[in-house]
C-alpha positions, -999 to 999 in steps of 0.1 A, spaced: -409 589 -508 -417 626 -505 -389 654 -506 -395 660 -465 -389 621 -458 -352 622 -472 -353 661 -467 -336 663 -497 -336 701 -503 -320 706 -469 -287 680 -476 -264 692 -498 -234 686 -478 -219 659 -453 -224 684 -426 -263 689 -434 -266 650 -437 -249 643 -401 -273 671 -389 -303 653 -401 -289 619 -390 -286 636 -351 -320 649 -356 -334 612 -364 -352 627 -396 -334 601 -419 -355 574 -435 -338 540 -421 -318 532 -451 -302 564 -453 -295 565 -414 -278 530 -420 -258 545 -447 -246 575 -420 -240 552 -395 -219 526 -418 -198 556 -428 -192 567 -393 -182 530 -390 -158 531 -416 -145 567 -408 -145 571 -370 -128 603 -369 -159 619 -384 -179 608 -355 -162 644 -336 -189 663 -359 -218 639 -345 -208 642 -309 -208 682 -315 -241 684 -330 -255 658 -305 -239 682 -275 -254 711 -292 -289 695 -294 -286 683 -259 -281 718 -249 -309 732 -266 -332 706 -249 -321 715 -215 -328 755 -224 -363 747 -241 -389 760 -214 -409 730 -198 -444 723 -209 -472 704 -190 -480 669 -201 -517 664 -206 -524 627 -186 -488 622 -175 -491 592 -155 -515 576 -184 -490 583 -210 -462 569 -190 -482 536 -183 -489 534 -219 -452 535 -227 -443 513 -202 -471 485 -209 -459 486 -248 -419 482 -240 -423 448 -241 -434 444 -276 -406 467 -289 -384 439 -309 -347 438 -297 -323 451 -321 -312 425 -347 -272 418 -342 -252 399 -369 -220 383 -359 -191 400 -379 -175 372 -403 -138 372 -407 -125 394 -434 -162 409 -432 -162 437 -462 -197 455 -450 -197 477 -420 -219 460 -390 -248 486 -394 -251 474 -432 -248 436 -427 -273 440 -397 -299 459 -420 -293 434 -449 -284 403 -431 -257 390 -452 -224 400 -461 -205 406 -497 -196 371 -505 -235 363 -506 -250 395 -524 -278 380 -549 -261 402 -581 -282 410 -610 -261 420 -644 -277 451 -652 -249 462 -677 -215 446 -692 -191 453 -661 -221 466 -637 -242 444 -613 -265 456 -588 -289 441 -558 -319 463 -550 -349 466 -532 -375 491 -517 -372 499 -480 -390 523 -460 -401 544 -495 -365 544 -505 -349 526 -536 -319 508 -518 -291 491 -538 -258 475 -539 -235 482 -568 -206 463 -582 -184 481 -610 -157 467 -631 -124 482 -625 -121 512 -650 -159 510 -662 -177 540 -664 -214 542 -654 -238 561 -682 -241 599 -675 -268 609 -656 -286 634 -634 -311 624 -607 -349 634 -600 -342 634 -562 -318 627 -539 -292 600 -542 -268 590 -511 -238 564 -522 -213 551 -496 -184 533 -509 -175 502 -497 -147 491 -513 -124 504 -544 -132 540 -553 -148 558 -583 -139 595 -598 -167 619 -617 -164 659 -621 -166 663 -584 -135 645 -575 -124 610 -561 -149 591 -539 -130 563 -519 -139 538 -491 -159 553 -467 -169 585 -486 -205 597 -490 -213 609 -528 -245 632 -523 -264 638 -556 -297 655 -566 -308 672 -600 -280 697 -599 -255 668 -602 -248 656 -638 -221 632 -634 -204 601 -651 -189 577 -623 -159 557 -632 -145 529 -611 -108 530 -607 -87 507 -628 -69 488 -600 -100 473 -584 -140 468 -587 -160 496 -569 -184 484 -544 -207 507 -528 -244 512 -511 -268 536 -523 -301 549 -512 -322 571 -534 -361 585 -534 -362 591 -573 -352 574 -604 -320 586 -625 -322 605 -658 -295 596 -684 -282 625 -700 -251 610 -723 -254 611 -761 -270 583 -781 -234 572 -790 -223 571 -754 -254 548 -745 -246 525 -771 -213 522 -757 -226 516 -724 -248 492 -731 -217 470 -753 -193 477 -723 
């Protein structure tokens, strides 16, 4: 994935992320992450609504431009409309943890995640999608992840539980935005495991000491 796909040099705040969501410039997994955030925190949709209104006003005020072969283009659009697959819908199970947008993307709910153990107290399910590394993470209560920074952009949506790092606390519905300027060691809170959905366009780079890394391996 290129930087322009995640536009990561321009995404450093939640407001910037929402602006790219409205503009339709996010890769599909990142778009689903933001949509899931809005399902969990619907009050934040007011910002999206304001951005959509501004975008609509800008479009209305844009000068008109002639379209070459207008009739031919319209015919092509209508002839191909039947080929577009209908959006996939997944019924919401009782006591579902995943937002609808995430469940539709993955095709399963939290109880059915095919977890793989990566470290003691840390499980993950990962796949490549639309040029992104997409993963679900399960972090044992009180578990600290290895200290690291990023060789790209990483977006994390907290689905359940919470983690803390040098920037503060991230709880259900919160989005963590991290890149090469962030060096952190997320620690799940002690009352319950932390479950999160992550989308990244580059690998992590471990930054902890050798002793710390050994401790992380032993859990």
